[in-house]
N, C-alpha and C positions, 0 to 999 in steps of 0.2 A: 320703121325709123321713127324715133321720137321727135316730134316737132319742137320748135323753140317756144318759150313762154311768150305770151302776147306782148309783154313789155319790150321784147327784143325785136319786134316787127315794127317797121315804119308805119306812119299813119296811113299812107296810101296803100301799103301792102295789106293792112288790116281791113281797109275799106273794100278793096277788090276781093279779098278772101271772103269777107262777109257776103258780098253780093253773089259770088259764085255759089256759096253754100245755100243761101236763101233761094237763088234761082233754081238750083238743083232740087231742093226740097219741094219747091212749088211745081216744077214741071217733070222731074225725073230725068231730065236730059242735061247733057253737058252744056256749059255756058261759054259762048265765044267772046272774043275780044271786041267784035263789032257791037254786040249787045251791051257789053260793059261800057263802051265808049259813049253810048247814048244814055247811060244811067245818070240820074240827077246827082250832082255833086262830084262827078268824076271828070275832071278837066285834063284828060290825058289823051294822047293820040293812040290809035290801035297798036302802033308799034311799041310805044312805051308800056301799054297794058300787057302786051305779049311778053315783054321783058320781065315784068313783075310776076306774071303767071309762071314763067319758066323758073324764076327764083323760088316761088312757092312749091313748084313741083319738085325741085331739087331738095327742098326741105322735107319732102314726104307728105305735104299737106294736101296737094292736089295731084290728080292723075289725068292723062289724056287717053281715053279709050281707043281713039283712032288718030292717025297722024294729022288729018285735016280738021278734026273735031275740036270743040272747046274743052274746057276742063271741068272736072267734077271732084268733089272732096273725097279723100281717102278716109278710111276708118279713123286714122290718127287725126285727120283734119276735122272730122265730125266731132270727135271727142274734144278737141281744142275749142271748137265752136260752142258745144254744149256746156262745157265747164266755164268758159270765160266770156262768151259774146252773146249768148242766147238771150233774147228778150221774151220773158214769159207773158202770156196773156191769160188772165183768169177766165174761167168759164163764164159765158154770157148769162144774163139773168134767165133767158129762155132755157139754156142748157141746165142751169142749176135747178130750175123749177121742174124740168123734165125728169132729172135724176131723183129729186126729192119726192115728186109725185109718184113715180113708179115704185120707189121703195116704201112709200107710205101705205100702199095697198095691203090689205090684210092677207095673211096666209102663213104657211109654215116657213121655217128657215130655208129649206131646200128651194122653195119658190123665190125667195129673196136673192139667193145666190145665183140662180139661173137667170133671173131678171137682170141682175147686175152685169153678168157676162154678156147677155144680149144687148143691153143698153150701151155698154162701152163699145161693143162692136159697131153698133149703129152710129154712135156719135163720132167715132174715130175713123171709120171705114177700114178698120183692121180686124184682126181676130181678138175678141175679148176673152179673157181668162180669169177664173177665180179658183184659187186653191183653198180647199177645205182642209182643216187640220186632220192629220192622219190618226191622231189619238182617238180612243174611244170616248164618247161623251159620258159624263157622270150623270147618274140618275137623279131626277128631281121628283117625278111623280108617275104613277102608273094607274090607269083606269081600265076596268074591264066592263064592257057594255054588252048585255045579252042581245043576240040577233034573232033568236028563235031557231027552231029546227036543229037543236043540239049544237049550236055554234055561238061564239062570242067574239067581239072585237076588242083586242087588247091594244091600248094606246099608251105608248111609252114616251115620256117627255124628259129630255136631257137638260142639264143646267145651262147648256149653251143655246137652248131654245129648239134643238132638233126634235122633231116629232115623227115617230114611226108607228105604223099600224100593222097589226098582224091578226089574221082570223084563226081562232083556236077551235078545235073540235072538243066538245064537252062530253064527259061521261054521262050516261043516262041518269036522270034524277038530280043533276046539278042545279041548285037553286040560286036565286039572286044573292042571298046572304053569303053563300060560299064564294061567289065572285067578288063581293065587296070585301070579304075577309082577306082573300089573296091579294087584292090590289092595295088594301090598307097596310098589309104586312110589308110589301115591297116599298111603298112610299114612306112609311114611318121608320122602318128598321134599316133599310138599305140605301136611303137617300145619301148622295154625296160620293157613292162608289161607282166605279166603272162597271160595265157589264160583267167582265171577267171577275172583278172583285166581288160583285154581288152574287154571282153563281157560286164562288168559293165559299162565301159567307153563309149562303143558304145550305150548302152541303154540310158545313160544320154544325150549323144550328140543328139541322134535322138529324144528323148523326148523333149529336149529343142530347137529343130529345129536349132541346131548350126552346123550340119554337112552339108557341101556343096556337097551333093550327090543327084542324081536323085533317083526315087523310085526303079528302077531296081538295081542300084548299092547298095542301102541300103539293099535290100533283100539279095543280095549276101554276103555282109559283115556280116549280122546277122546270116544267115544260115551257112556260112563258119566257123565262130567262134564257133557256137553252136555244130557243128559236132565234133570239137576237144575237146571242153569243156565236152561233154557228156562222152567221154571215157578216159579223163585225169586220173581218179582214177584207171583205169584198166591197165595202162602202167606197163610192167614188171619192177620189181626193182632188180631182181636177174637173172643172166645168169649162168647156170651150164652146164659143158661139162665133159665127161669122167668118169661117174660113173662106167662104166664097168672096168676101170683100177683098181678098188678096189678089183676085184676078181682075185688076183694074186695067185701064188702057195701057199704062206703061208696062204692065206685066206681059202683055201680048208679045212684046219683043224679047222677053226673057222667061219663057214658059218653063224652061228647065230649072231655073232658080226657084220659081214659085212652086213647081212640083216638089223640089227638094224641101222647101219650107213646110209645105203641107205634110210631107212625110215626117218631118221633124216634129210637128205638132202632134202627130198621131202617137208619138212615143211619150205617152202621158206621164210615166214615172220620171223620165228625164226632164220634161218640161216642169213638172212639180218641183224637181230638185233645183232648177234655175230660179223659180219663184221663191223657194224656201231660202235662198241666199239673200233675199231682200227682207227677211223677217226682222232683222235687227236694225233696219234703216229707220231714221227718224221721219223721212219722207220718201218720195219716189226715188228708186234707183234706175239707172239707165245702163243697159248692156248693148253695146254696138258691135255687130258682126262677130268677128273672131275673138272678141273679149270673152265670149262664151263658146266652148267647144261645140255644143249642140248645134248652134246656128252659124258656125264658121263657113260651111259650104254654101248655105243658102244666102249668106250675106244679109242677115236680118237683124232687127233690133227688138229689144224688150224694154218696156217701161213698166215697172212693178212697184206697188206701194202696200205696206202692211195695213190691215184694219184691226182695230182694237176694241176691247170691251170697255165698260165704264171705268174699270180700275186701271185702264191703260195696258192691259195684257194683250199681246198679239195673239189673235185667234185665226188669222189667215192672211192671204195676200191676193190682191187684185191687180190686173194689168192688161196691157195690149201687146200684141205681137204683130210686126209688120216689116216692110222693107226699111233699109237704113235711111231712106229719105223721108222718114216720119217728120211731121210738124212738131218737133219736140217742145217748142215754146208754148204751143197750145195744149198738147196732150199731157205733159207732166203735171200742170195744175189740175187738169181734168181728172186724171187718175187719182191724185191726192184727194180731191174733193169727193170723188166717188168712194174712196176708202173710208173717209170720215163719215159720209152719209150712211154707208153700209153698217159701220159700227154702231151708229145711233139707231138705225132701223132694227138691228139684231137686239139692241138693248130694250127697245119697246116690245119686241116679240117675246123676249124672255122675262119681261117685267122688271128690267134693271134700269130702264131709262125713263 
């Protein structure tokens, strides 16, 4: 049932509704009329409060899980609260510093993404998620470093800052100049292409005898690109941390729901699809319960925000997944701040910031 706009609710109905939602978010438990009667600013008897609660229940904004229990917000009630009544609280200075400090640590892009997911989980007490773009990175640079004993380390750097390493077996007699020639060819001639595009370009160049490479360097170029191309489709697109946070005290009474949520999170492709729907948002998007089919049975919520490169292009999505009683006012700004910080961090890693 679609609830009424806030302007159609009386002042006392709005006050009581807000207290019920905030009490539920804080405790995870239904809020009773006696608790509301003792709340500051509510000068109504328990009987009058029960009458207002009954009206809000008829409107589909509240529900009573048990006959003698208090009320808790429905998904429609939570949506009304989030869209029209929620008071946001920007991350504290300590939280901002913790996020910025963690993302300032040196390391490859993969580490920054994993740190972001773990950090969001820790700060939110939910599961933290980061969606990595599913597209192949475009090449920026390749370096081949001799390791000795007929092996070399091939380091591929993408335009998005992604760094991948592979160990190559070298033909007998391969010298340092051959390694340098192969790496320079890829970096100079194939930069800006995806792995698949690079492999196709190499094939055309070699078939047409247009590449100024000796046979040993050609072999290294072909095999080096083939190694990355073979596993490109297997790159993870979703990093999840902190599922254990979902087993809080309130969850003990609802283990089946939590089990269902954890099962949902294991469906990485479907979770990635949920996050992908937030790519075009200007700031955090909120999905409450059955608003998304994946989490309809577990009654869970998702807060997701896109992160961008220096040019403002969306390169991924970060977020948290937890019960519908999330502290939306605190977590929405936190997810947004983390998304902005991650974008800046990736810019530094890739030399764009």
